[in-house]
Legacy VTK file of the C-alpha trace (Angstrom):
# vtk DataFile Version 3.0
C-alpha trace
ASCII
DATASET POLYDATA
POINTS 329 float
-15.879 -25.694 68.590
-18.031 -25.230 71.693
-18.221 -21.634 70.480
-20.862 -20.617 73.006
-18.541 -21.473 75.897
-15.434 -19.866 74.410
-17.407 -16.797 73.406
-18.818 -16.208 76.877
-15.427 -16.294 78.537
-13.666 -14.292 75.860
-16.268 -11.560 75.857
-15.970 -11.314 79.636
-12.289 -10.502 79.359
-12.488 -8.706 75.978
-10.287 -11.159 74.110
-10.769 -12.345 70.508
-12.115 -15.888 70.165
-8.976 -17.191 68.476
-6.877 -15.959 71.388
-9.020 -17.440 74.130
-8.331 -21.099 74.861
-9.383 -21.611 78.462
-8.395 -25.213 78.801
-5.336 -24.969 76.607
-3.466 -22.749 79.063
-3.975 -25.123 81.976
-3.119 -28.125 79.816
0.158 -26.577 78.766
1.092 -25.630 82.310
0.930 -29.210 83.540
1.738 -31.076 80.329
0.393 -34.464 79.293
0.174 -37.383 81.701
2.666 -40.253 81.486
1.470 -43.568 82.887
4.270 -44.875 85.164
2.832 -48.397 84.937
2.189 -48.675 81.212
2.958 -51.912 79.305
6.025 -50.171 77.881
7.226 -49.127 81.344
6.791 -52.649 82.661
8.553 -54.133 79.665
11.479 -51.734 79.984
11.860 -52.704 83.638
11.761 -56.410 82.781
14.378 -56.058 80.060
16.661 -54.114 82.357
16.227 -56.761 85.067
17.234 -59.401 82.502
20.375 -57.432 81.651
19.079 -56.425 78.219
19.948 -52.792 78.672
19.876 -51.937 74.964
16.324 -53.201 74.621
15.328 -51.425 77.824
16.678 -48.124 76.524
14.732 -48.488 73.287
11.459 -49.315 75.000
11.921 -46.410 77.402
11.649 -44.156 74.346
7.993 -45.210 74.381
7.524 -45.537 78.142
8.703 -42.000 78.877
6.144 -40.401 76.556
2.501 -39.563 77.342
0.459 -42.223 75.555
-3.332 -42.493 75.391
-5.308 -44.867 77.569
-7.973 -46.852 75.693
-11.324 -47.783 77.248
-13.667 -50.622 76.297
-15.454 -52.931 77.020
-14.980 -52.991 80.821
-17.056 -50.568 82.929
-14.962 -47.390 82.691
-15.873 -45.387 85.773
-13.262 -46.518 88.286
-10.417 -46.656 85.784
-11.255 -43.168 84.456
-11.363 -41.887 88.035
-8.029 -43.495 88.910
-6.245 -42.149 85.836
-7.606 -38.614 86.092
-6.868 -38.455 89.811
-3.307 -39.641 89.191
-2.880 -37.007 86.490
-4.389 -34.304 88.700
-1.819 -35.028 91.404
0.939 -34.192 88.931
-0.862 -31.246 87.358
-1.008 -33.032 83.993
-3.700 -34.019 81.502
-4.404 -37.614 80.434
-5.450 -38.609 76.929
-8.360 -41.067 77.000
-9.907 -42.978 74.099
-13.555 -44.053 74.176
-13.787 -47.169 71.998
-16.986 -49.089 72.631
-19.492 -48.134 69.930
-21.830 -50.986 68.893
-20.618 -52.893 65.820
-17.118 -51.600 66.545
-14.611 -51.881 63.702
-17.372 -53.407 61.550
-16.648 -56.785 63.111
-12.999 -56.855 61.995
-9.764 -57.169 64.015
-11.055 -54.908 66.823
-14.616 -56.231 66.769
-16.781 -55.685 69.825
-18.574 -52.773 71.403
-21.703 -52.275 73.452
-24.611 -54.602 72.735
-27.079 -51.787 72.013
-27.746 -48.076 72.269
-28.908 -48.170 75.883
-25.802 -50.092 76.956
-23.590 -47.616 75.138
-25.309 -44.621 76.756
-24.788 -46.186 80.192
-21.107 -46.851 79.382
-20.514 -43.242 78.290
-22.309 -41.927 81.372
-20.064 -44.059 83.582
-17.019 -42.744 81.732
-18.035 -39.127 82.356
-18.768 -39.836 86.017
-15.268 -41.273 86.352
-13.678 -38.127 84.939
-15.823 -35.705 86.923
-14.374 -32.209 87.229
-10.798 -33.259 86.423
-8.924 -32.508 83.205
-8.796 -34.896 80.262
-8.539 -35.022 76.490
-11.037 -37.530 75.078
-10.739 -39.040 71.606
-14.177 -40.345 70.703
-14.587 -43.630 68.830
-11.743 -44.115 66.350
-13.031 -45.126 62.888
-16.715 -44.734 63.799
-17.480 -41.833 61.442
-15.174 -42.869 58.592
-16.749 -46.334 58.585
-20.107 -44.695 57.943
-18.610 -42.972 54.920
-16.816 -45.998 53.468
-19.976 -48.085 53.686
-18.933 -50.868 56.036
-21.622 -49.957 58.588
-24.979 -51.415 57.452
-27.575 -48.836 56.481
-29.913 -49.983 59.265
-27.276 -49.030 61.894
-26.159 -45.664 60.541
-28.775 -43.360 62.047
-28.388 -44.921 65.483
-24.589 -44.650 65.332
-24.726 -40.943 64.552
-27.200 -40.358 67.372
-25.021 -42.303 69.822
-21.977 -40.257 68.850
-23.917 -37.027 69.198
-25.111 -38.011 72.669
-21.572 -39.009 73.677
-20.120 -35.707 72.462
-22.732 -33.802 74.466
-22.003 -35.769 77.639
-18.240 -35.252 77.439
-18.619 -31.609 76.379
-20.717 -30.952 79.487
-17.731 -31.731 81.707
-15.969 -28.525 82.764
-12.365 -29.508 82.063
-12.584 -31.976 79.191
-11.695 -31.482 75.542
-13.420 -33.981 73.253
-12.427 -34.752 69.667
-14.470 -36.807 67.208
-12.369 -39.170 65.154
-12.311 -38.411 61.418
-10.100 -41.142 59.941
-6.988 -40.346 57.931
-6.118 -38.936 54.501
-5.397 -42.327 52.924
-8.854 -43.630 53.845
-11.519 -41.056 52.989
-9.491 -39.213 50.399
-11.993 -36.396 49.868
-12.561 -34.749 53.277
-15.783 -33.173 52.024
-17.408 -36.596 52.382
-16.869 -36.396 56.146
-18.506 -33.036 56.689
-22.147 -34.085 56.888
-21.636 -37.148 59.116
-19.367 -35.179 61.447
-22.012 -32.484 61.762
-24.683 -35.112 62.397
-22.390 -36.692 65.012
-22.205 -33.434 66.962
-18.925 -31.851 65.882
-20.334 -28.406 66.730
-20.406 -29.380 70.423
-16.935 -30.923 70.343
-13.562 -29.211 70.537
-12.676 -30.555 67.116
-11.703 -33.763 65.347
-8.878 -36.301 65.472
-6.842 -37.566 62.516
-4.489 -40.468 61.777
-5.444 -42.506 64.850
-3.598 -45.848 64.699
-2.358 -45.013 61.199
0.965 -44.012 59.668
0.294 -40.995 57.448
3.008 -38.298 57.582
2.276 -35.292 59.740
2.604 -32.808 56.887
0.069 -34.664 54.726
-2.296 -35.138 57.649
-2.077 -31.481 58.599
-2.913 -30.379 55.040
-5.884 -32.746 55.001
-6.980 -31.456 58.392
-6.911 -27.872 57.149
-9.183 -28.785 54.239
-11.639 -30.490 56.577
-11.394 -27.661 59.097
-12.286 -25.096 56.441
-15.467 -27.034 55.685
-16.278 -27.209 59.411
-16.072 -23.505 60.264
-12.392 -23.651 61.247
-12.728 -26.554 63.668
-9.513 -27.421 65.499
-7.938 -30.866 65.315
-5.337 -33.201 66.797
-3.009 -35.618 64.996
-1.799 -39.043 66.078
1.957 -39.073 65.417
2.712 -42.229 67.400
3.936 -44.385 64.517
4.246 -42.105 61.493
7.994 -41.499 61.605
8.573 -43.439 58.368
5.136 -42.854 56.899
2.942 -45.717 55.629
4.115 -48.927 53.988
3.993 -48.403 50.233
2.645 -50.953 47.755
6.089 -52.021 46.572
7.277 -52.563 50.125
4.161 -54.554 50.947
4.717 -56.814 47.949
8.301 -57.346 48.999
7.122 -58.540 52.410
4.303 -60.640 50.988
1.641 -58.385 52.533
-1.740 -57.964 50.864
-2.513 -54.410 49.787
-5.616 -54.306 51.984
-3.518 -55.176 55.060
-0.788 -52.549 54.634
-2.225 -50.588 57.570
-1.998 -53.524 59.984
1.341 -54.003 61.788
3.368 -52.981 58.729
7.115 -53.625 59.082
9.743 -50.906 58.956
7.671 -48.178 60.646
9.026 -45.737 63.228
7.951 -43.633 66.179
6.804 -40.192 65.095
7.003 -36.711 66.496
6.762 -36.742 70.314
3.472 -35.652 71.885
3.149 -31.919 72.309
0.556 -29.181 72.547
3.028 -26.777 70.926
2.410 -27.454 67.223
3.088 -24.045 65.703
-0.280 -24.252 63.944
-3.260 -22.402 65.415
-5.693 -25.069 64.193
-3.696 -28.077 65.425
-4.240 -28.363 69.167
-1.771 -31.206 69.704
0.380 -33.962 68.309
-0.492 -37.000 70.412
0.446 -40.655 70.688
-3.107 -41.977 70.574
-2.270 -45.431 69.286
-0.086 -47.091 71.909
3.235 -47.846 70.179
4.112 -51.505 70.635
0.520 -52.715 70.835
-0.724 -54.809 67.927
-3.222 -53.708 65.294
-4.603 -57.234 65.128
-3.838 -60.801 64.091
-2.302 -59.787 60.786
1.268 -59.658 59.509
2.479 -61.722 62.439
0.829 -59.731 65.202
-1.003 -60.896 68.329
-4.659 -59.857 68.900
-5.461 -56.156 68.645
-4.281 -54.163 71.655
-1.861 -56.814 72.921
1.715 -55.779 73.664
4.217 -56.954 71.024
7.794 -56.439 72.126
9.383 -57.058 68.728
7.239 -54.411 67.065
7.875 -51.926 69.875
11.627 -52.404 69.521
11.449 -51.921 65.751
9.442 -48.705 66.089
11.949 -47.264 68.538
15.003 -48.530 66.664
13.814 -47.025 63.362
13.050 -43.617 64.835
15.556 -40.769 64.769
16.888 -40.025 68.214
15.277 -36.838 69.533
LINES 1 330
329 0 1 2 3 4 5 6 7 8 9 10 11 12 13 14 15 16 17 18 19 20 21 22 23 24 25 26 27 28 29 30 31 32 33 34 35 36 37 38 39 40 41 42 43 44 45 46 47 48 49 50 51 52 53 54 55 56 57 58 59 60 61 62 63 64 65 66 67 68 69 70 71 72 73 74 75 76 77 78 79 80 81 82 83 84 85 86 87 88 89 90 91 92 93 94 95 96 97 98 99 100 101 102 103 104 105 106 107 108 109 110 111 112 113 114 115 116 117 118 119 120 121 122 123 124 125 126 127 128 129 130 131 132 133 134 135 136 137 138 139 140 141 142 143 144 145 146 147 148 149 150 151 152 153 154 155 156 157 158 159 160 161 162 163 164 165 166 167 168 169 170 171 172 173 174 175 176 177 178 179 180 181 182 183 184 185 186 187 188 189 190 191 192 193 194 195 196 197 198 199 200 201 202 203 204 205 206 207 208 209 210 211 212 213 214 215 216 217 218 219 220 221 222 223 224 225 226 227 228 229 230 231 232 233 234 235 236 237 238 239 240 241 242 243 244 245 246 247 248 249 250 251 252 253 254 255 256 257 258 259 260 261 262 263 264 265 266 267 268 269 270 271 272 273 274 275 276 277 278 279 280 281 282 283 284 285 286 287 288 289 290 291 292 293 294 295 296 297 298 299 300 301 302 303 304 305 306 307 308 309 310 311 312 313 314 315 316 317 318 319 320 321 322 323 324 325 326 327 328
């Protein structure tokens, strides 16, 4: 997307649009930023200090990968500045998640968000000021659009949510070295991608660099990619990114859930037996897929379900299982 910007540069150098990816070249030169002080890095150090070298080695399989940094509800400016400056010093690009939309997660496990539209606008403005002219990939509001489609957002809030997302896309897109992707759920949720087209357009997808799929979910990459291609076709060949952080074994099936005593509606939340997925990379072999990313932070809970701590809290047992179940790469 952002066709006006890509077109201007490509015409200046006489390149076709599909061969001109200004930011992509710089992103690939420096790679994706790895946080040296992530929860996984700290946990690996602690385990090694305790003499639990096997556990430390497993957790390092998470700690050594570039994992997204999530923002909300704290004022984001200084943290965004610190992260992007750290990444700039290493010539790399951080992945940042904006997660503070009002009525976030429809009041469920990750409930919260800004108190109103004005507060959200201020929060997004502070986020953009923190990034400034440095590079970043921004994933905008996981679940926010899909929850409009599945009906959990009350009708009275829908118009305002779309307008807030559109404003946020415009603010991030105005930054010179940022790529912004609107979240679009996953193929097990909104099964017909055509239902997402109108709300994504109303949320400003034409100003974004594309959409994000499978955030915090477990759908296999192949299935997600096929779904993304269908949605992309309906959105004028929009590009997309895929969260591969925990999809190594795919989702928990109904039979497996029953065996573990898990309700069907909670199969997405801290399901047992899952594995780390394909490592983050901007080399996907697919011209429409800009990156495989670890957007969900492996080892952090989905919520107080299936034995997990509150959403976003580090859970060592789950982190170890994800790493242990993954094929060694």
